[in-house]
C-alpha positions, 0 to 999 in steps of 0.5 A: 278250622274256618275260624282258624284260617280266617284269624291267620289271614287277619293276623297276616293282613295286620301284620302286612299294614304293620309293615307298610313302608312309610320313609323315601329316599329321593335323589336330586342332582343338585345340593342346595348352597344353603336352606333359606329359599328367600336370600339365593337364586338356587333352585336347589333350595326350593326343590328340597324345602318348597312345600314340604318344610316352607308355605306361603300366602298361596302355592302351586299346585302340580298343574300349575294352578295357584291356590290359597296356602297359609292365606285361606282366602282373600279380598281385592279391592275394586281398584286392585290395590289393596288385598287383604289376606285372611290367614289360617288359625292355629298355624305354628312354625316348627319351633312351636312359635304361632305363625300370625300377621306379624310373621307375614309383614316381617317376610314382605318387608324383608323381601322388599327392603332396600337391602334385601337379598331375595333373588326375586326382590322384583316381585315384591316391587309394587308393594306400597305398605304392608300391616297386620290389621289384626293376628289373622289379618294382613292388608297389603297395599300395592302401587299399582294394579298387579294382575300377577301379585297372587301368582308371585306369592306363590313362588319359592322366594315369598315364603313365609318366614319368622324373625325369631329363627331367621338368624340361622335360615341358612342351616337350620330351616324352621317353616310351617310346612307338613315336614320338619328339618331335621339334619343336613349331612352336607355333600351327601343328604338332607333328611325331614320327618313328619310335622305332627303339629301340621295344621293342614292334612298330614302326609303318608309319608313319615320320613325323607331323605334327599340324597344328592347324586352329581354323576350320571353314572352313579346315579343310575347305579343307585337307582338300579340297586335300589339304594333310593325309591326315586330320583327326580330330574333322572339326570342320565335320559340315555338309560331311561329305556333300561328302567322302562323295561324294568317292572320294578320302575316307572319313568314319569315323563314331564315338563318344566318351566325351564328355558335352557339358555345359553346365557350372554353377558350382555355388557361385556365386549364384544358380546355387547354387539348385537351382530355378534350375540346374533352370530352365536345364535345362528352358530347354534345347532339346537337339535345336535345340543338336544340329542346330544346333551339329553338324548333327545328330551327337549323341545327347542325354544327360540325365546324365553317363554315355555312352549307350553304356555297358550302365549307362546311364540315359535321364533325359533326362525329368528336363529336357525343354525347358519353357520356361514350366516354366523361368520358373515356377522361376525365380519360386520362386527369387525371380528372376522377372526373370531374372538375368545370368551369364557363359557362357565358351566355349573354342575347340571348334566344339560350344561356340562354336556351341552358345554361341550358341544356349544363350545364346538359349534362355536368354534367352527364359526371363529369363537374360542371359549375357555371352559371352566366347570363350577360347583353351584356355589361357585356358580352363583358367586362368579356368575350370577352375582359377580357377573364375571363371566362371557357365556354360561349355560343355565336353565331358568326354571321359575315360572312366567319369568320373562320380566327378568329381562326387565332388570338391567342388573340381572346378571346377564345384564340386559338393559332395554328402556322400551322392555321395561316400559312392556314389563310395567305396562303388563303388570298393570294389565288384568285385561287376559286378550291384552296380557297375551298380546303384550306377552307375546310382543315381549317374546319378539323383542328379547328374540330379536335382541338376540339377548340370549342364545335360546336352546331348549326347553328342560324335560323332567324325567323322574325314575321311581319304584313302580310302587310309589304314587304322588311324585309330580310329574312335571314342574310348573315351579322347582320343587319335590312336593312329597305331601301327597306321596305314599307307597301302594303296598 
């Protein structure tokens, strides 16, 4: 009898093991416009593909640190100008071709080329040459020392791609990661499957489906019905208490690198007048926006820098809510009756909900806004590339990206030679204390120029099945890294 009971228990245990779930359906609010992270500014691409399908020489971990990726180690010359990367052996792309030094050279040369479409081309600006020394070794020479070079190589814009598959990458991404692209049902979902030939540790998941649900109400319904297993960046913060009270779910409350800003076209009159931009800043009630659009989730900011960074300076006092001061500044700028401009809003909840609140706040001081709701691809075309806007709201989720203010052709078109000089000095500086001082100076400079309306640091709530573990809580970069995700039952 004892033997039979033991055997029965063993069979039941074996059945449970066989039934272990290895697939995942995870919701995201934004669908990528295409699937090439090296030629678009859309963070939605990285949200699906970073570390899952594509990998770089280095990579970010969940705590924001930089660790080896496709390069297992490297040496840096004493003068800081030469980086010798030693690549991992036995790495292949998902189409079976070998990943070697020539692919790294192709990737970096393509990213820094004159006709490059890479949204973060400046990351590669100090590269003087890339040499494939041998199949497993790449030598990168810089024009000047760059204390952030290994950090830059961890961005999604720097993942390694191959010339053999580059023509079709926007629809069929071929990377080296632990998951392979399977199919994309546009308007609905992207399906990934485990890469059996992966060079590293295989993930616990055998397949994953990214389900795109832009409407917050629909996201809530899908999660409550358990039609999806998790939702990263849940877009309806007002519903979080219901999930926290339900034992079927867990809520991960994380932070991001996402500075959410009322972005301003600095070349478009009258927004090219600093007094007008200052008036806009004083017309904004940050806490009202955080409470109304994000139900209290979000940390007020007064510059383009993450509050959790040790070098952050609290400059919110420079742009305190003061509608009377806003009206006075408009009068000083020769606009006592205000003016009218466009407010173009991408799909995220913070933008659509926040846009209505900001429009009302601006209206109260005489600034009228013509609101247009854009889909993500439209926003990229009209606002980011076309610079056809007066105001917009967007969260910049790239890590440590204050250097975008040194690019005069960047979409908000801030052109300050002193700031550009400051960023050049920062790039060439490796001493931590000196870098901290320069970063603080940079924050103050853009705050005092009122380049944009600085709103809040974007929170990142994730709702998930209580049995899931390994999801990133914070977002040191825009990614939904599934490499460590597993079911616990």
